C-alpha positions in Angstrom: -26.2 16.1 -19.6 -23.2 17.6 -17.8 -19.8 17.8 -19.4 -18.5 15.2 -16.9 -21.3 12.8 -17.8 -20.4 13.3 -21.5 -16.6 12.6 -21.1 -16.9 9.8 -18.5 -18.7 7.7 -21.1 -15.6 7.3 -23.3 -13.2 6.9 -20.4 -15.5 4.1 -19.1 -15.5 2.4 -22.4 -11.7 2.5 -22.5 -11.5 1.1 -19.0 -14.1 -1.6 -19.9 -12.0 -2.6 -22.9 -9.0 -3.1 -20.6 -11.1 -5.1 -18.2 -12.3 -7.2 -21.1 -8.7 -7.8 -22.1 -7.9 -9.1 -18.6 -11.0 -11.3 -18.4 -10.4 -12.6 -21.9 -6.8 -13.3 -21.2 -7.7 -15.2 -18.0 -10.4 -17.1 -19.8 -8.0 -18.1 -22.5 -5.5 -19.4 -19.9 -8.3 -21.4 -18.2 -9.4 -22.7 -21.6 -5.9 -23.9 -22.3 -5.3 -25.0 -18.7 -3.5 -28.2 -19.5 -0.9 -26.2 -21.5 -0.4 -23.4 -19.0 2.5 -23.2 -16.6 1.6 -20.4 -14.1 4.0 -18.0 -12.5 2.6 -16.3 -9.4 4.4 -12.9 -9.8 2.8 -12.6 -13.2 -0.6 -13.5 -11.7 -0.1 -10.7 -9.1 0.5 -8.3 -12.0 -2.7 -9.4 -13.6 -4.6 -8.7 -10.3 -2.8 -5.3 -9.9 -3.8 -4.2 -13.4 -7.4 -5.4 -12.9 -7.7 -3.5 -9.6 -6.1 -0.4 -11.2 -8.8 -0.4 -13.9 -11.5 -0.5 -11.2 -9.7 2.1 -9.1 -9.4 4.5 -12.0 -13.1 4.1 -12.9 -14.0 4.6 -9.3 -11.7 7.6 -8.8 -12.8 9.2 -12.1 -16.1 10.0 -10.3 -14.1 12.7 -8.3 -13.7 14.6 -11.6 -17.3 15.5 -11.7 -16.6 18.9 -10.2 -13.5 19.5 -12.4 -14.0 22.5 -14.7 -13.7 23.3 -17.4 -13.6 20.3 -19.7 -11.7 21.1 -22.9 -10.5 18.6 -25.5 -6.8 18.8 -24.3 -7.9 18.2 -20.7 -10.0 15.2 -21.8 -7.2 13.8 -23.9 -4.8 14.1 -20.9 -7.2 12.4 -18.5 -7.9 9.6 -21.1 -4.1 8.8 -21.3 -4.2 6.9 -18.0 -7.0 4.5 -19.0 -5.5 4.1 -22.5 -2.2 3.1 -20.8 -4.0 0.7 -18.5 -5.6 -0.9 -21.6 -2.2 -1.3 -23.2 -0.8 -2.8 -20.0 -3.8 -5.2 -19.8 -3.1 -6.3 -23.4 0.6 -7.0 -23.0 0.0 -9.0 -19.8 -1.1 -12.0 -21.9 0.6 -13.9 -24.8 -1.0 -12.6 -28.0 -0.2 -15.7 -30.1 0.6 -18.4 -27.6 3.2 -20.9 -28.7 2.4 -24.5 -29.5 2.9 -26.7 -26.5 3.3 -25.3 -23.0 2.5 -21.6 -22.3 5.1 -20.8 -19.7 4.1 -17.6 -18.0 7.4 -17.3 -16.3 9.2 -17.3 -19.6 6.6 -14.8 -20.9 7.0 -12.6 -17.9 10.8 -12.3 -18.1 10.6 -11.7 -21.9 8.1 -8.8 -21.3 8.7 -7.4 -17.8 10.4 -4.4 -19.2 7.3 -3.5 -21.1 5.1 -4.0 -18.0 7.4 -1.8 -16.0 7.6 0.9 -18.6 3.8 1.1 -18.9 3.5 1.1 -15.1 6.1 3.9 -14.9 4.0 5.9 -17.4 1.0 5.3 -15.2 2.8 6.7 -12.2 3.8 9.8 -14.1 0.2 10.3 -15.4 -1.2 9.7 -11.9 1.1 12.2 -10.2 0.4 14.9 -12.9 -3.3 14.3 -12.7 -3.3 14.4 -8.9 -1.4 17.7 -9.0 -3.9 19.2 -11.5 -6.9 18.0 -9.5 -5.8 18.0 -5.8 -2.4 19.7 -5.7 0.8 18.2 -4.4 0.2 15.5 -1.8 2.6 13.5 0.3 1.3 10.1 -1.0 2.7 11.0 -4.5 6.1 10.1 -3.1 5.0 6.5 -3.2 4.3 6.8 -7.0 7.7 8.4 -7.5 9.4 5.6 -5.5 7.6 3.0 -7.6 8.7 4.8 -10.7 12.3 4.8 -9.6 12.3 1.2 -8.6 10.7 -0.1 -11.7 12.9 2.1 -13.9 16.0 0.9 -12.2 15.1 -2.8 -12.6 14.0 -2.3 -16.3 17.0 -0.2 -17.2 19.5 -2.6 -15.8 17.4 -5.6 -17.1 17.6 -7.3 -13.7 16.1 -10.7 -14.1 16.8 -12.1 -10.6 13.7 -14.0 -9.6 13.8 -12.8 -6.0 13.8 -9.2 -7.1 10.7 -9.7 -9.2 8.9 -11.6 -6.5 9.6 -8.8 -4.0 8.4 -6.2 -6.5 5.2 -8.1 -7.1 4.5 -8.7 -3.4 5.5 -5.1 -2.6 3.2 -3.6 -5.1 0.3 -5.9 -4.0 1.0 -4.8 -0.4 1.1 -1.1 -1.4 -2.2 -1.4 -3.2 -3.8 -3.3 -0.3 -2.5 -0.7 2.2 -3.7 2.1 -0.1 -7.2 0.6 -0.2 -7.3 0.2 3.6 -5.9 3.7 4.2 -8.3 5.3 1.8 -11.3 3.2 2.8 -13.3 6.1 4.0 -12.3 8.6 1.3 -13.3 6.4 -1.7 -16.9 7.0 -1.3 -19.5 7.9 -3.9 -22.4 10.0 -2.9 
C-alpha cells in the first residue's frame, strides 16, 4: 500500500460523509414535501456543494504523486473535505420547525455561514493549488469569489437579486470550469 492509498481512505470517508449529509437532507425534504417551500438559489447551493464534493474526490487522485506525506501535510489536505462536510451539514435545517419549512427564510438566516465556509474553501483551494501545482491564473477566480462572498456577508446584504445572481454566477462558473477542464480531469 502506498502512502497515497493510505491517506486517501480517510479523505474519501470524510467526503462520503458530506455526500451523505446532502443526500439525507434532500431525502428529508422529499419526505416532508408537503411542508417544504423551496427556494431555487438555496437549491443551487445544494447542487454546488454536492458537485464540489465529487470534484474534490476526483481531484484528490492527482495527489498520488505528491511526496512526502507527513501528518501536517495530511491534516492540511483534509481541511478542504472537512469544510465541505460542514458546509453540507449547514445547508439543511437541523431541527425543522413545526409547520412549513421555508427554505428562503432558512437561506437568509444562514447565508453568512454558507458564504464564510465557501470563503474558507477558496483559501484552502488556492493554498493547496500553490503547494501542488504552483501559482496559476485560474486562482484569480477563487480570489474573486472570496471577495464577492466576503463583501456580501460582511455587509449582510439580503437583497434577493444579489443572492440569485451569486447562485447563478457560481453555477455558471462551475459549469464553465468543468467544460474548460474536460480533458484535464482524466484518471489513468
